Residue, then its C-alpha position, 0 to 999 in steps of 0.5 A: m500499500a502506498n505510504n500516506a502524506i505526513i505533516k511534522y511540526y518540530p519542536v523548536g521553541n518559540g519558532d517554526t519549522s514544519l516538514i510536509t512529505l507527500e506520497d511520492k517522498t517529495t518534501i516541503l520545508v516551511d521555515c527553519n529554526i534549527r538550534n545547536c543541540d548543546n543540552d539534553e533538552t533539544f530535539d536534533v531538527k537537523k539529524d531528523l531532517l537528514e533522516s526524513i528527506q531524500t538524497a540524490d548522489g549522496i546529496p540531501y535535498v529538500d524540494v521545496f523551502i518556504l520561508t514565511h518571512g525572515d525573522q531569525d526565529h523562522c530562518r535560524g540555521f539556514k546559513k549554516h545547514f543549507y547549501q548556497g551557490a551553484p549546485e554544480n559546486y556542491s563538493d564532497n566536503h559539503k556532503k561531509e557537513g550535511l549541507i541540505r540542497i534546496d531544489t526550489m525556493w519559495f520567496s517573497p521579495m516584499i518580507a525580504e527587503e529589510n534584512t536583519n540577521d545573518d540567516e535572512d542575509a544569506h537567504q536573500l543573497e541565494a534568492e537573488r542569485r536564483l533570480a539573476l539566473h532567470q533574468k538572464k535566461d541562463p540554461k541552467r536556471d532550471n536546474p534543481g538547486n537553481r529553481i525559484k518561485i515569487i509568491g504574492y506581490d511586492g514593491n520591487k520593480d526589479y522582478q517585473d519581468l519574472d511574473h512567469l515565476r510568480a504565484k499570486p494570492g488566490e492562485i493554487v499551485t500544483c507543481f512542486n519542484d517540477i513534479d505535477q501533484v495530483l493529491f497535493s496543492v497549495f492555495i496561496h493566500a497572502p502577502f496581498k497588494e494591500h499589505l504594501e500599505a496597510l502594514g502594522n508595526d512589524k513589517k516582516n509580520s504583516t507580510s508573511i507568507v500565508f498558504q492553505a496545504r490541501f490534501k488528498n488520498n485519491p484523485y477522484q475525491q471531491d473533497f480534501s482529506t486534510l487541510a492545513m493552514f500556515g501563516g508565519d507571524s501573520d497578525h490580525t491585520s493580515w488575516s482581516i484582508i484575507l477573509e475579505k478578499t477570499r470571501k469577495y472572490k468567492n473562495e471560502h472553501a480556502l479558509n476551511w481548516d483541520l490543522f492551524l499553525s497558530p501565528h507568531h507562536c500563539s500570540w495575541s497579535f493574531f487576535n488584537e495589537r499586541p501587547q494586549a491592552e487592558n480588557s482588549s477582546p479579539i477582533k471579529t475577523s480573526l474569530e471568524v477565521l477560526d470558525y472555518k474549522r472542520n471536525n475535530a480540528k486542532v490548533i498547533a502552538s509551536s512555542k515554549t511552554i504557555l504559562d499564565d504569565e506576561d509573556n507574548p508569544p506565547h500568550f496565555e489569553a490567546k490560547s484561551e481563545y483557541i481553546k474555546k473554538v477547538a477544545s483544550s484536547n485539540f490545542l497542542n503545544t510542540t513543547i509539551y505534547n510528547v516528551v521523551g526523556k527531557i527532549p520534546q519530539p515533533i508532533i506528526f499527523e498521517v493524512t489518511s481517507q479518514g482525514i488526519v489521525k491522532p498525532k503519532q507519539i513515538e516510543g523510544a529514544a529521541r535519536t530514533a524519532g521522526a521519519a525513521g521512527l514512525g513505524i513505531v507509534n502508540n496508535p498505529s494507523k490502519y491507513g498505510n504503514g506510516k513510514v515516509 
């Protein structure tokens, strides 16, 4: 029986790293926050990635890397762990370092115009290298390791001649790393043109890439088995525009969700201005976005442990609002959901014909966790063998 798609949310504290693995082993990495494992309480994301992704000629690669925005906790480790440069120059030394080649970058010029850290700078330079190849019509521009897709709108006139590479809000993407997918697609929600003018206090957060990942188990399905929403650090202003535009163009199906990665690590900024003012209540549009949940939907908080204190993110009142919508059993925090020894483990969902199954809780040592350990679970699914 064919493998089912897997969605894996890594425990990276206040940060995001998510890996989608499709039935054909295509991998889509959304953000990275790869920390040093210098204690016995940090999950080894890099090791798990190398065990989860494919290799070509001994070179580990992800088919697609999506950076939702350039904050450090979404791109930490990019410069150190991902190969940058012409793919033909990838060397044996790079193999020894375990550098991961990115076959296709999804890139938003809007969020990358104000660089603030070394990892974001490295990501920007790699994107510019690839864009230059396409502008020059270099014969190697479509080789794995040179591919790039521009996401959303931006104010950069330098890329106007590359609209053939652009996926705009309201569009559906079905081709990933030059492979047409029948059972998987992505609906692009943001950034919109309006984000150029209607920016909040944090430009990067307000212009995060937002998308709905859509999964089927067979091509004849009328509906989707699983819908997963990703939105980086998008705030209530962004979601208000998304809600308005999606309704206007009669694309409300693209607001439905089974899995909702809480924006900005369960921050109050999804619900209203941050910090939370006294007696501040959630904005109506944000609550309406959550009402597009489907049966047994789950909210994932990629954050440190959420306590009833002044932290923001994660924010205790934000957690309370999510729980009002999905119930406490369907609110999952990456830091505490499944801990082996002292090390939090990824939250892993399998996409089945019955929708998402209960998250797989991996037994055994952390070093076996991840794709290599999916065969050992507390509640094995009868749909597929669970291996990637």
